[in-house]
TIMARRO-671719 format. One record per atom (N, C-alpha, C): residue in one letter; x, y negated, z negated. Coordinates in steps of 0.2 Angstrom, whole numbers, padded with zeros to 4 digits, always signed. Layout:
% residues N
AXYZ/...
***
This chain:
% residues 278
M-0552+0116+1338/M-0546+0118+1342/M-0547+0125+1345/Q-0545+0125+1352/Q-0546+0132+1356/Q-0541+0137+1353/P-0543+0143+1351/P-0538+0148+1349/P-0533+0150+1354/Q-0527+0151+1351/Q-0521+0153+1355/Q-0522+0160+1358/D-0519+0162+1363/D-0519+0168+1366/D-0516+0173+1361/V-0518+0179+1360/V-0515+0184+1355/V-0511+0189+1359/I-0506+0191+1356/I-0502+0197+1358/I-0502+0202+1352/A-0505+0208+1353/A-0505+0213+1347/A-0499+0217+1348/I-0495+0218+1343/I-0489+0223+1343/I-0490+0228+1338/I-0490+0234+1340/I-0490+0239+1335/I-0483+0242+1334/G-0481+0242+1328/G-0474+0244+1327/G-0469+0238+1326/A-0467+0237+1320/A-0463+0231+1318/A-0456+0233+1318/G-0454+0239+1321/G-0447+0240+1321/G-0443+0236+1326/G-0437+0239+1328/G-0432+0235+1332/G-0435+0232+1338/I-0438+0237+1342/I-0441+0235+1349/I-0447+0231+1348/G-0452+0233+1343/G-0458+0228+1342/G-0456+0221+1340/E-0451+0220+1336/E-0449+0214+1334/E-0446+0210+1340/A-0442+0213+1344/A-0439+0210+1350/A-0444+0208+1355/V-0449+0212+1356/V-0454+0210+1361/V-0458+0204+1358/A-0459+0204+1351/A-0463+0199+1348/A-0459+0192+1349/R-0452+0192+1348/R-0448+0186+1349/R-0449+0184+1356/R-0449+0188+1361/R-0448+0186+1368/R-0455+0184+1370/Q-0460+0187+1368/Q-0467+0186+1371/Q-0471+0181+1367/G-0469+0180+1360/G-0474+0176+1356/G-0474+0169+1356/A-0470+0165+1359/A-0470+0158+1359/A-0476+0155+1362/G-0479+0151+1358/G-0486+0148+1360/G-0492+0153+1359/R-0491+0158+1356/R-0496+0163+1355/R-0497+0165+1348/T-0502+0168+1346/T-0503+0171+1340/T-0500+0178+1340/I-0496+0180+1336/I-0493+0187+1336/I-0497+0191+1330/L-0500+0196+1332/L-0503+0201+1327/L-0499+0207+1327/L-0495+0207+1321/L-0490+0212+1321/L-0493+0217+1316/A-0493+0224+1318/A-0495+0229+1314/A-0491+0235+1313/D-0491+0238+1307/D-0486+0244+1306/D-0490+0248+1300/C-0487+0254+1299/C-0490+0258+1294/C-0485+0257+1287/N-0479+0254+1288/N-0475+0253+1283/N-0475+0246+1281/A-0477+0244+1275/A-0478+0238+1273/A-0472+0234+1272/N-0467+0237+1270/N-0460+0234+1269/N-0457+0231+1276/V-0457+0236+1280/V-0455+0234+1287/V-0459+0229+1290/L-0465+0229+1289/L-0470+0224+1292/L-0469+0217+1289/E-0468+0217+1283/E-0467+0210+1279/E-0460+0207+1281/A-0455+0212+1282/A-0448+0209+1283/A-0448+0206+1291/A-0451+0210+1295/A-0451+0208+1302/A-0455+0201+1303/A-0461+0201+1300/A-0465+0195+1300/A-0462+0189+1297/T-0458+0190+1292/T-0454+0184+1289/T-0449+0182+1294/R-0445+0186+1297/R-0440+0184+1302/R-0443+0180+1308/L-0449+0183+1310/L-0452+0179+1316/L-0455+0173+1314/E-0458+0172+1308/E-0460+0166+1305/E-0455+0161+1304/E-0449+0163+1302/E-0443+0159+1301/E-0441+0156+1308/A-0442+0160+1313/A-0440+0158+1320/A-0445+0153+1323/G-0451+0152+1320/G-0455+0147+1322/G-0462+0150+1325/H-0462+0157+1325/H-0468+0160+1328/H-0474+0160+1323/R-0480+0160+1326/R-0486+0161+1322/R-0488+0168+1321/V-0488+0171+1315/V-0488+0178+1314/V-0494+0180+1310/E-0498+0184+1312/E-0503+0188+1307/E-0501+0195+1307/T-0502+0198+1301/T-0500+0205+1300/T-0506+0209+1298/Q-0506+0216+1299/Q-0511+0220+1297/Q-0508+0227+1297/A-0510+0231+1292/A-0508+0238+1291/A-0512+0242+1296/V-0509+0247+1299/V-0512+0251+1304/V-0510+0258+1304/D-0514+0263+1304/D-0513+0270+1305/D-0515+0272+1312/T-0511+0273+1317/T-0513+0274+1324/T-0516+0281+1325/T-0516+0285+1320/T-0519+0292+1320/T-0526+0291+1317/A-0529+0286+1315/A-0535+0285+1312/A-0539+0280+1316/R-0545+0283+1319/R-0549+0278+1324/R-0551+0272+1320/A-0554+0273+1314/A-0556+0267+1310/A-0551+0261+1310/S-0545+0263+1308/S-0539+0259+1307/S-0537+0255+1314/V-0537+0259+1319/V-0536+0256+1326/V-0541+0251+1328/E-0548+0253+1327/E-0553+0249+1328/E-0553+0242+1324/A-0551+0243+1318/A-0551+0237+1314/A-0545+0232+1316/L-0540+0235+1319/L-0534+0231+1321/L-0537+0227+1328/A-0540+0231+1332/A-0543+0228+1338/A-0548+0222+1337/A-0552+0224+1332/A-0557+0219+1330/A-0554+0212+1328/R-0548+0213+1323/R-0545+0208+1321/R-0541+0204+1326/A-0538+0207+1331/A-0535+0204+1337/A-0540+0200+1341/A-0546+0203+1342/A-0551+0199+1346/A-0554+0193+1342/A-0554+0193+1336/A-0556+0188+1332/A-0551+0182+1332/L-0545+0183+1333/L-0540+0178+1333/L-0540+0174+1339/G-0542+0177+1345/G-0542+0174+1351/G-0542+0179+1357/P-0541+0176+1363/P-0540+0181+1369/P-0534+0186+1368/V-0535+0192+1369/V-0530+0197+1368/V-0527+0198+1375/V-0521+0194+1376/V-0518+0194+1383/V-0513+0200+1383/H-0510+0202+1378/H-0505+0208+1378/H-0506+0212+1372/M-0506+0219+1373/M-0506+0224+1368/M-0499+0228+1369/V-0495+0229+1364/V-0489+0233+1365/V-0489+0238+1359/N-0488+0244+1361/N-0488+0249+1356/N-0481+0252+1356/T-0478+0251+1350/T-0471+0254+1350/T-0471+0260+1344/A-0477+0261+1342/A-0477+0266+1336/A-0475+0273+1338/G-0471+0277+1334/G-0470+0284+1335/G-0465+0287+1330/V-0465+0293+1330/V-0460+0297+1326/V-0455+0301+1330/S-0449+0302+1327/S-0445+0306+1331/S-0445+0313+1329/P-0443+0318+1334/P-0443+0325+1332/P-0439+0327+1326/N-0434+0323+1324/N-0430+0324+1318/N-0433+0322+1312/M-0439+0319+1312/M-0442+0316+1307/M-0449+0319+1305/A-0451+0323+1309/A-0458+0326+1308/A-0459+0333+1311/S-0465+0336+1309/S-0466+0343+1312/S-0469+0342+1319/A-0470+0347+1322/A-0472+0347+1329/A-0480+0344+1329/R-0484+0346+1324/R-0490+0344+1324/R-0491+0336+1323/R-0486+0334+1318/R-0486+0327+1317/R-0484+0323+1323/V-0479+0325+1326/V-0477+0322+1332/V-0483+0321+1337/L-0486+0327+1338/L-0492+0326+1343/L-0498+0321+1340/E-0499+0321+1334/E-0504+0317+1331/E-0502+0309+1332/V-0496+0308+1331/V-0494+0301+1332/V-0492+0299+1339/D-0488+0303+1342/D-0485+0301+1349/D-0490+0302+1354/L-0494+0307+1353/L-0499+0309+1359/L-0506+0306+1357/Y-0509+0309+1352/Y-0516+0306+1350/Y-0516+0299+1348/G-0511+0297+1344/G-0511+0289+1342/G-0511+0285+1348/T-0506+0287+1353/T-0505+0282+1359/T-0512+0282+1363/A-0515+0288+1364/A-0521+0288+1368/A-0527+0284+1364/L-0527+0285+1358/L-0532+0281+1354/L-0531+0274+1355/V-0525+0271+1354/V-0524+0264+1355/V-0526+0262+1362/F-0524+0266+1367/F-0527+0264+1374/F-0534+0263+1374/E-0538+0268+1372/E-0545+0268+1372/E-0548+0262+1368/V-0546+0261+1362/V-0549+0256+1358/V-0547+0249+1361/F-0541+0248+1363/F-0539+0241+1365/F-0542+0239+1372/E-0543+0244+1376/E-0547+0243+1382/E-0553+0239+1381/G-0556+0240+1376/G-0562+0236+1374/G-0561+0229+1373/V-0555+0227+1371/V-0554+0220+1369/V-0549+0216+1373/I-0546+0219+1378/I-0541+0216+1382/I-0544+0211+1386/A-0541+0205+1387/A-0544+0200+1391/A-0543+0201+1398/P-0547+0198+1402/P-0546+0199+1410/P-0539+0195+1411/G-0535+0198+1415/G-0529+0196+1417/G-0523+0198+1412/G-0525+0202+1407/G-0521+0204+1401/G-0517+0210+1404/A-0513+0212+1399/A-0508+0218+1401/A-0507+0222+1394/G-0507+0229+1395/G-0505+0233+1389/G-0499+0237+1391/L-0495+0239+1386/L-0489+0243+1387/L-0488+0247+1381/I-0486+0254+1383/I-0484+0258+1378/I-0476+0259+1379/V-0472+0258+1373/V-0465+0260+1373/V-0465+0267+1372/S-0463+0271+1377/S-0463+0278+1376/S-0456+0281+1375/S-0453+0285+1379/S-0446+0288+1378/S-0444+0291+1385/M-0438+0291+1386/M-0435+0295+1391/M-0436+0303+1390/A-0438+0305+1384/A-0439+0312+1383/A-0445+0315+1388/G-0450+0310+1390/G-0455+0312+1394/G-0452+0314+1401/H-0446+0313+1403/H-0443+0314+1409/H-0439+0320+1408/M-0438+0323+1403/M-0433+0329+1401/M-0437+0336+1403/I-0443+0336+1404/I-0446+0342+1405/I-0449+0342+1412/R-0450+0348+1415/R-0452+0349+1422/R-0460+0347+1422/Q-0462+0346+1428/Q-0469+0344+1429/Q-0473+0350+1427/L-0479+0348+1423/L-0483+0354+1420/L-0488+0356+1426/P-0491+0361+1425/P-0497+0363+1430/P-0502+0358+1431/L-0505+0357+1436/L-0509+0351+1438/L-0515+0351+1433/E-0518+0357+1431/E-0523+0356+1427/E-0521+0354+1420/Q-0515+0355+1418/Q-0513+0353+1411/Q-0512+0345+1412/E-0509+0343+1417/E-0507+0336+1418/E-0514+0332+1418/Q-0519+0334+1421/Q-0525+0331+1422/Q-0528+0331+1415/A-0528+0336+1411/A-0531+0337+1405/A-0527+0332+1400/L-0521+0331+1400/L-0517+0326+1396/L-0519+0319+1398/A-0520+0318+1404/A-0522+0311+1407/A-0529+0309+1405/F-0534+0314+1406/F-0541+0312+1406/F-0545+0314+1400/T-0542+0319+1396/T-0546+0321+1390/T-0547+0315+1385/P-0553+0314+1383/P-0554+0309+1378/P-0550+0310+1372/A-0547+0305+1369/A-0542+0305+1364/A-0544+0310+1358/D-0550+0310+1356/D-0552+0314+1350/D-0552+0321+1351/A-0552+0323+1358/A-0552+0330+1360/A-0545+0332+1362/L-0540+0328+1362/L-0533+0330+1365/L-0530+0335+1361/L-0530+0335+1354/L-0526+0340+1350/L-0529+0347+1350/A-0535+0347+1353/A-0538+0354+1353/A-0537+0358+1360/L-0533+0354+1364/L-0531+0358+1371/L-0527+0364+1369/P-0529+0370+1372/P-0526+0376+1370/P-0518+0376+1372/F-0516+0372+1377/F-0509+0372+1378/F-0505+0368+1374/L-0508+0365+1369/L-0504+0361+1364/L-0505+0364+1357/G-0507+0370+1357/G-0507+0374+1350/G-0500+0376+1348/P-0499+0379+1342/P-0493+0380+1339/P-0489+0385+1343/E-0492+0390+1346/E-0488+0395+1350/E-0485+0392+1357/A-0489+0387+1360/A-0486+0384+1366/A-0481+0378+1364/V-0482+0375+1358/V-0478+0370+1356/V-0475+0371+1350/P-0470+0376+1349/P-0467+0379+1343/P-0463+0374+1339/D-0460+0369+1342/D-0456+0365+1338/D-0457+0357+1340/S-0454+0353+1336/S-0455+0346+1336/S-0452+0343+1342/M-0446+0346+1345/M-0443+0343+1351/M-0448+0344+1357/T-0451+0350+1357/T-0455+0352+1363/T-0461+0347+1362/A-0464+0346+1356/A-0470+0342+1355/A-0468+0335+1357/Y-0462+0332+1356/Y-0460+0326+1357/Y-0460+0325+1365/C-0457+0329+1369/C-0456+0329+1376/C-0463+0329+1379/M-0468+0334+1376/M-0474+0334+1379/M-0478+0328+1378/A-0478+0325+1372/A-0481+0319+1370/A-0479+0313+1375/K-0472+0312+1376/K-0470+0307+1380/K-0472+0308+1387/R-0472+0314+1390/R-0474+0315+1396/R-0482+0313+1397/A-0485+0315+1392/A-0493+0313+1391/A-0494+0305+1391/N-0489+0302+1388/N-0490+0294+1388/N-0490+0292+1395/A-0485+0294+1399/A-0485+0291+1406/A-0492+0293+1410/L-0494+0300+1409/L-0500+0302+1412/L-0506+0298+1410/R-0506+0296+1403/R-0512+0292+1401/R-0512+0285+1404/V-0506+0282+1404/V-0506+0276+1408/V-0508+0276+1415/R-0507+0281+1418/R-0509+0282+1425/R-0517+0282+1425/A-0519+0286+1421/A-0527+0286+1421/A-0530+0280+1418/A-0527+0277+1413/A-0530+0271+1410/A-0530+0265+1415/A-0525+0265+1420/A-0525+0260+1425/A-0531+0259+1428/L-0535+0264+1429/L-0542+0263+1432/L-0547+0259+1428/S-0548+0262+1422/S-0553+0259+1418/S-0550+0252+1415/W-0544+0251+1414/W-0541+0244+1412/W-0542+0239+1418/G-0541+0242+1424/G-0542+0238+1430/G-0549+0236+1431/A-0554+0239+1429/A-0561+0237+1430/A-0562+0231+1425/R-0558+0230+1420/R-0558+0224+1416/R-0554+0218+1419/G-0550+0220+1424/G-0545+0215+1427/G-0539+0215+1423/A-0537+0220+1420/A-0531+0221+1416/A-0527+0226+1419/R-0520+0226+1417/R-0515+0231+1419/R-0513+0235+1413/V-0510+0241+1414/V-0507+0244+1408/V-0501+0249+1411/N-0496+0249+1408/N-0490+0252+1410/N-0486+0255+1404/A-0481+0259+1406/A-0477+0262+1400/A-0470+0260+1402/I-0465+0261+1397/I-0458+0260+1398/I-0455+0266+1394/S-0450+0269+1397/S-0447+0275+1393/S-0440+0273+1392/P-0438+0270+1386/P-0431+0269+1385/P-0427+0275+1383/G-0421+0274+1384/G-0416+0279+1382/G-0414+0278+1374/I-0408+0278+1373/I-0406+0277+1366/I-0405+0270+1364/V-0408+0267+1360/V-0408+0260+1358/V-0406+0259+1351/V-0402+0254+1350/V-0399+0252+1344/V-0404+0250+1339/T-0407+0255+1335/T-0412+0253+1330/T-0411+0257+1324/P-0414+0256+1318/P-0413+0260+1313/P-0414+0267+1314/L-0420+0268+1318/L-0421+0275+1320/L-0416+0279+1323/A-0413+0275+1328/A-0407+0278+1332/A-0401+0280+1327/R-0400+0275+1323/R-0394+0276+1318/R-0396+0282+1314/H-0402+0283+1312/H-0404+0289+1308/H-0403+0295+1312/E-0405+0295+1318/E-0404+0301+1322/E-0396+0303+1323/L-0392+0298+1324/L-0385+0299+1326/L-0382+0302+1320/A-0384+0300+1314/A-0381+0303+1307/A-0384+0309+1305/S-0389+0312+1309/S-0392+0318+1308/S-0389+0324+1311/P-0391+0330+1310/P-0388+0336+1313/P-0389+0336+1321/I-0393+0332+1324/I-0394+0332+1331/I-0390+0326+1334/G-0386+0322+1330/G-0382+0317+1332/G-0377+0318+1337/D-0374+0324+1337/D-0369+0326+1343/D-0372+0326+1349/G-0379+0328+1350/G-0382+0328+1356/G-0384+0321+1358/Y-0385+0317+1354/Y-0386+0310+1356/Y-0379+0307+1359/R-0374+0308+1355/R-0367+0306+1358/R-0365+0309+1364/A-0367+0315+1365/A-0366+0318+1372/A-0370+0315+1378/M-0376+0313+1376/M-0380+0310+1381/M-0377+0303+1383/I-0375+0299+1378/I-0372+0293+1379/I-0366+0293+1383/A-0361+0298+1381/A-0355+0299+1385/A-0356+0301+1392/A-0361+0305+1393/A-0362+0307+1400/A-0366+0303+1405/S-0369+0298+1402/S-0373+0293+1406/S-0369+0288+1409/P-0371+0286+1415/P-0367+0281+1419/P-0366+0274+1415/A-0371+0272+1411/A-0370+0266+1407/A-0365+0267+1401/G-0365+0273+1398/G-0360+0275+1393/G-0361+0271+1387/R-0367+0269+1385/R-0368+0265+1379/R-0376+0265+1377/M-0377+0263+1371/M-0384+0262+1369/M-0386+0255+1372/A-0393+0254+1371/A-0396+0248+1373/A-0398+0244+1367/P-0397+0237+1367/P-0399+0233+1361/P-0407+0232+1362/P-0411+0231+1357/P-0418+0230+1358/P-0420+0225+1362/D-0416+0219+1362/D-0417+0214+1367/D-0417+0216+1374/E-0413+0220+1376/E-0413+0223+1383/E-0419+0226+1385/I-0422+0230+1380/I-0428+0233+1381/I-0434+0228+1382/A-0434+0223+1378/A-0439+0218+1378/A-0439+0214+1384/L-0433+0213+1388/L-0433+0210+1394/L-0437+0214+1399/A-0436+0221+1399/A-0440+0225+1404/A-0448+0225+1402/C-0449+0224+1395/C-0456+0224+1393/C-0459+0217+1396/A-0455+0212+1395/A-0457+0205+1398/A-0459+0205+1405/F-0455+0209+1409/F-0457+0209+1416/F-0464+0213+1417/L-0465+0219+1414/L-0471+0222+1415/L-0477+0219+1412/L-0476+0215+1407/L-0482+0211+1404/L-0483+0205+1408/G-0479+0202+1412/G-0479+0196+1415/G-0482+0195+1422/P-0483+0189+1424/P-0486+0188+1431/P-0482+0191+1437/D-0475+0192+1436/D-0471+0195+1441/D-0473+0202+1443/A-0476+0205+1438/A-0478+0212+1438/A-0485+0213+1440/G-0488+0208+1443/G-0495+0208+1444/G-0498+0214+1448/F-0493+0217+1452/F-0495+0222+1457/F-0493+0229+1454/V-0491+0229+1448/V-0488+0235+1444/V-0493+0237+1439/T-0496+0243+1440/T-0500+0246+1435/T-0501+0253+1435/G-0501+0257+1430/G-0502+0264+1430/G-0495+0267+1431/T-0489+0264+1429/T-0483+0266+1431/T-0479+0267+1424/D-0473+0270+1425/D-0469+0271+1419/D-0462+0269+1421/L-0459+0265+1418/L-0452+0262+1419/L-0447+0266+1415/L-0442+0270+1418/L-0437+0273+1414/L-0431+0268+1414/I-0429+0267+1408/I-0423+0262+1406/I-0419+0266+1401/D-0414+0270+1404/D-0411+0274+1399/D-0403+0274+1401/G-0401+0270+1405/G-0394+0270+1406/G-0391+0275+1410/G-0396+0279+1413/G-0394+0285+1417/G-0394+0291+1414/V-0396+0292+1408/V-0396+0298+1405/V-0400+0304+1409/I-0406+0302+1411/I-0409+0307+1415/I-0406+0309+1421/A-0403+0304+1424/A-0399+0305+1431/A-0393+0310+1429/A-0390+0309+1423/A-0385+0314+1421/A-0387+0321+1420/M-0393+0321+1417/M-0396+0328+1416/M-0398+0331+1423/F-0401+0327+1427/F-0402+0330+1434/F-0396+0333+1438/A-0391+0329+1436/A-0384+0332+1440/A-0381+0337+1436/G-0384+0339+1430/G-0381+0345+1427/G-0376+0343+1422/K-0375+0337+1421/K-0369+0335+1416/K-0372+0335+1409/I-0378+0336+1408/I-0381+0336+1401/I-0386+0342+1401/Q-0386+0346+1396/Q-0390+0352+1396/Q-0397+0350+1395/L-0402+0352+1399/L-0409+0350+1398/L-0412+0354+1392/P-0417+0352+1389/P-0420+0355+1383/P-0423+0362+1386/G-0423+0367+1382/G-0426+0373+1385/G-0434+0373+1386/
***
């Protein structure tokens, strides 16, 4: 029997599971996460819905772990989609840890999965609107974030503790870097006949968002929702719809780009209705 196409999804949270449900029919879903309980629960729900699911633990900040995941994906069949939803919030981790997971981990996944993505395939990083909350960086810094090999990224001088003193600054920098990495990776992925893009969601109804809303920064989240044109959060399935477009044939001319899907939060910030981060 010919192996089914494979969709590798890193991060079994609300968005990752929603993307798996939408994209997984007729394919093998390789679902990966660092949290065994979250991974098992999401895989069970997907299997109960009729999907074929394989699971694997992964630490996106460890090259050997990401390489093992990519090898497993390739062994299962042609890897037609890779979706990375892994990340930590600025309210959950130190500045250094945010950079390790959201910057280095993302870059590492791009580098490794480039070697196994099938011709005609597509990769996607689920980033964040936070990347749009800071001003454009100097050109040399943007190019460094885009093109520096993953294993050298965290040594860049402008990512040191003095330049990135807190987790929110680290988060915004990491998410801006995600879009820049996608732009750079479009060239090397394109040489394999594949595409790669990013999506930058706003506030999505997930356990992580509920944790943030109940935290000391919850009022800031509520202010963003109230000031946005949409005036609401997004369900994970709404984000999965946008992911489906970027992964699918209708987006065949779209690569190296970042889709902001935030209900207008960044537009409200631009208009001065929400205070920009310092």
